C-alpha positions in Angstrom: 32.8 107.4 64.6 30.0 109.3 65.9 28.7 106.7 68.4 32.5 106.4 69.6 32.6 110.3 69.8 29.1 110.3 71.6 30.1 107.6 74.1 33.3 109.6 75.1 31.7 112.6 75.6 28.6 111.4 77.3 29.7 108.5 79.3 33.3 108.9 80.1 34.1 112.6 79.7 31.8 113.6 82.9 34.0 111.0 85.0 37.3 112.4 83.9 36.1 116.0 84.5 35.2 115.4 88.0 38.3 113.2 88.6 40.0 116.3 87.4 38.3 118.2 90.1 39.6 115.7 92.7 43.2 115.9 91.3 43.4 119.7 91.4 42.2 119.4 95.1 44.7 116.9 95.8 47.5 118.9 94.2 46.4 122.6 95.3 44.9 122.2 98.4 46.6 119.0 99.7 43.1 117.6 100.6 43.2 114.2 102.5 42.2 111.4 100.2 42.4 109.0 102.8 39.7 110.6 104.8 37.3 111.1 101.8 37.9 107.6 101.0 37.0 106.2 104.3 33.8 108.2 104.2 32.9 106.8 100.8 33.8 103.4 101.9 32.0 103.3 105.2 29.3 106.0 105.0 28.2 106.1 101.3 28.9 102.8 99.6 26.6 100.7 101.7 23.7 103.1 101.1 24.3 103.2 97.3 24.2 99.4 97.2 21.3 99.2 99.3 19.1 101.7 97.2 20.4 100.2 94.0 19.2 96.9 94.9 16.1 97.7 96.5 14.9 99.8 93.6 15.8 97.2 91.1 13.9 94.6 89.7 16.6 91.8 90.2 16.0 88.5 91.6 17.8 86.0 93.7 18.7 84.0 90.2 20.1 87.4 88.6 21.9 88.1 91.9 23.4 84.9 91.9 24.5 84.8 88.2 26.1 88.1 88.5 28.0 87.0 91.8 29.4 84.0 90.1 30.3 85.9 86.9 32.4 88.4 89.1 34.1 85.6 91.1 34.7 83.4 88.0 36.3 86.4 86.1 38.4 87.6 88.8 39.8 84.0 89.6 40.2 83.2 85.8 42.3 86.1 85.3 44.3 85.3 88.4 45.2 82.0 87.1 46.0 83.3 83.6 48.2 86.0 85.3 49.9 83.5 87.3 50.5 81.2 84.3 52.2 84.1 82.5 54.6 85.1 85.6 55.9 81.7 85.7 58.3 82.0 83.0 59.4 85.6 83.9 60.7 84.4 87.3 59.4 87.0 89.6 60.2 87.2 93.1 57.5 86.7 95.7 56.7 90.2 96.2 56.6 91.2 92.5 54.4 88.2 91.7 52.1 89.1 94.5 51.8 92.7 93.3 51.3 91.5 89.6 48.3 89.3 90.4 46.9 92.1 92.6 46.7 94.7 89.9 45.3 92.4 87.4 42.6 90.4 89.3 41.0 93.4 91.1 39.2 96.0 89.2 38.0 99.7 90.0 34.5 98.5 89.9 33.6 101.0 92.5 34.4 104.8 92.0 35.0 104.3 88.4 32.7 101.4 87.3 29.5 102.3 88.9 29.3 105.7 87.3 30.5 104.7 83.8 27.9 102.1 84.0 25.2 104.4 85.0 26.0 106.8 82.3 26.0 104.3 79.7 23.4 101.9 80.3 21.0 103.4 83.2 19.8 102.3 86.6 18.9 99.0 85.8 22.7 98.1 85.0 23.5 100.0 87.8 22.0 97.6 90.1 23.7 94.7 88.3 27.0 96.5 88.3 26.6 97.1 92.2 26.4 93.2 92.7 29.9 92.9 90.7 31.2 95.7 92.9 30.3 93.9 96.0 31.7 90.5 94.9 35.0 92.1 93.9 35.2 94.0 97.2 34.8 90.8 99.1 37.2 89.2 96.8 39.7 92.0 97.2 39.3 92.0 101.2 40.0 88.1 101.1 42.1 86.9 98.2 43.6 90.4 97.7 45.0 90.4 101.5 46.1 87.0 101.3 48.2 87.9 98.2 49.4 91.1 99.7 50.2 89.3 103.1 51.9 86.6 101.2 50.3 84.0 103.4 51.3 85.7 106.7 47.3 85.9 107.4 45.3 83.2 108.7 42.0 82.3 107.2 40.2 83.6 110.4 41.6 86.9 110.0 40.8 87.0 106.4 37.1 86.4 107.2 37.1 88.9 109.7 38.3 91.2 107.0 35.2 90.4 105.0 32.8 91.4 108.0 34.6 94.8 107.9 33.4 95.3 104.2 30.3 97.9 104.8 28.8 97.1 101.2 28.2 93.4 102.4 25.9 94.8 105.2 24.0 96.9 102.6 23.5 93.8 100.4 22.2 91.9 103.5 19.7 94.6 104.3 18.8 94.8 100.8 18.1 91.1 100.4 16.1 91.1 103.6 13.8 94.0 102.2 13.4 92.2 98.9 12.7 89.0 100.3 10.2 89.9 102.9 8.4 92.8 100.9 9.1 95.1 104.0 8.5 98.8 103.7 11.3 101.1 104.8 9.9 103.8 106.7 10.5 107.4 104.9 12.3 108.6 108.0 15.0 105.9 107.5 14.8 105.7 103.5 15.2 109.5 102.8 18.5 109.7 104.7 19.8 106.7 102.9 18.6 108.0 99.6 20.7 111.3 100.4 23.7 109.3 101.2 23.3 107.1 98.3 23.1 110.1 95.9 26.2 111.6 97.3 28.2 108.2 96.8 29.0 108.2 92.9 30.4 111.9 92.5 32.3 111.5 95.9 33.7 108.2 94.3 34.7 109.7 91.2 36.5 112.7 93.3 38.4 110.1 95.1 39.3 108.3 91.9 41.0 111.8 90.7 42.7 112.5 94.4 44.1 108.8 94.1 45.4 109.7 90.5 47.4 112.3 91.8 49.7 110.1 93.5 50.7 108.5 90.2 54.3 107.5 89.7 56.6 106.5 87.0 56.5 103.2 85.6 58.8 100.6 87.2 59.5 97.6 84.9 57.7 99.0 81.9 57.4 95.6 80.3 55.6 94.2 83.2 53.4 97.4 83.6 52.4 97.1 80.1 51.4 93.4 80.6 49.3 94.1 83.5 47.5 96.9 81.8 46.7 94.5 78.6 45.5 91.9 80.9 43.3 94.4 82.8 42.0 96.2 80.0 41.9 93.5 77.1 42.0 90.0 78.3 39.6 90.5 81.4 36.5 92.0 79.7 36.8 89.3 77.0 36.9 86.8 80.0 33.8 88.5 81.3 32.1 88.4 78.1 32.5 84.5 78.1 31.2 84.0 81.4 28.2 86.5 80.5 27.6 84.0 77.4 28.0 80.9 79.6 25.6 82.0 82.2 23.1 83.5 79.2 23.1 87.1 80.8 21.4 89.4 78.3 20.5 93.0 78.3 21.5 95.2 81.4 23.1 92.4 83.1 25.3 91.5 80.3 26.3 95.0 79.5 27.2 95.9 83.4 29.0 92.7 83.7 31.3 93.2 80.7 31.9 96.9 81.5 32.9 96.0 84.9 35.2 93.4 84.1 37.0 96.0 81.8 37.6 98.4 84.6 41.1 99.3 85.1 43.1 98.3 88.3 41.6 99.0 91.6 43.2 102.0 93.4 42.8 99.7 96.7 45.8 97.8 95.5 48.1 100.8 96.0 46.8 100.7 99.7 47.4 96.7 100.2 50.8 97.3 98.4 51.9 99.9 100.6 50.6 98.4 103.9 52.4 95.0 103.0 55.3 96.3 101.1 54.7 94.4 98.0 56.4 96.6 95.2 54.3 99.7 95.7 55.7 101.7 93.2 54.9 99.0 90.5 51.4 98.9 91.7 50.8 102.4 91.6 52.4 102.6 88.1 49.9 100.0 86.7 46.9 101.8 88.4 47.9 105.1 86.9 48.7 103.8 83.5 45.7 101.5 83.2 43.1 104.5 84.5 44.5 106.6 82.1 44.4 104.2 79.0 40.9 102.8 79.8 38.8 105.5 78.2 40.1 104.2 74.8 39.2 100.5 75.4 36.0 101.3 77.5 34.8 103.3 74.4 35.0 100.5 72.2 33.6 98.1 74.7 30.6 100.2 75.3 30.1 100.9 71.5 30.1 96.8 71.2 27.5 96.4 73.9 25.1 99.1 72.7 25.0 97.6 69.2 
């Protein structure tokens, strides 16, 4: 019980306190969450990815294993979710919405700070790889699901090229493989932007939660939340065992897999009109319930 309370107070409460500030800003001042989200996505995230990878001791094999784990976890839970929806006879839009909220987790503005607080900077570098892989899958597979087949493969690939974090990975890999030294005049502003990324991500999370909606189709919402918070981390743990991940890599992978549904799915649902109120309800419910499941998960991983 002492360990659980310690995890709640030290690893999760700081995230929700800052998210609460974001929630209050959105509610009281009507601050524009979309603008801040774009600042984070385009300006801060690539810098965080770059500094996390360059400052880590991760090699190419570690990077590849984490990318495989993230991809296998996302696609694996997608197959499970699809099999579960078959007897429910969902219409096309609802089936797409269900798959989106189950497959794609909030591994960025929620997952990264939790991993940092719980397991430190080495785990953060590993979690960053999961975050990038999840983001790429969201902007390819996620867009395919949301558009229900109306988008071509070429346009999906163009969407990947618009994910700034991908360029942060490319730049970091070049530096790590060539041993090049980044000039202080360039590295210092990147470090400053990187330092702003995590708190800004948490503010965006709180501002997104302010948009929470009442559940539509409660049974389906509950099923999606259970898959996201219980089944997906179990799947991530299975992948970590199969790939023989240990230490910080195993901790980061399993915690990232146990994150609630991604807030980005609400944007996709609105853009393509695939049950947006249902998607928002799942994101809201899974985020509010996640401290309970994540506390137990972190305690298990810290043993």
